[in-house]
C-alpha positions, 0 to 999 in steps of 0.5 A: 499499500502506497501513501500521499504525504500531507505536510500539514492540516491544509494539505490533509484537507485537500487530499481528503477533499480529493478522495471523499467524492471518489469513495476511495478507501484510505487510512491516515497515519499521523508521524513526526518528521525529523524537524519535529513537525506533524505530517500525515500519511495518507494510505491508498488501497488501490493499484499503482496506476491509480495511486499515481493519478491521485499523487499527481492530482494532489501535487497539482492542487497543492502547488 
């Protein structure tokens, strides 16, 4: 299972708004990075092509 890395609350919100309408199954795990900041790993249970689609879409929405 691969994941999308959301580096803050706003990026997590963007990711969730992207995944909810598509009814995609996911799991969120919170971790501390090396600087002590909270990051969220959104694990998606899909095939690799679909995961790459969502990663590209997330990068476009957050840039």
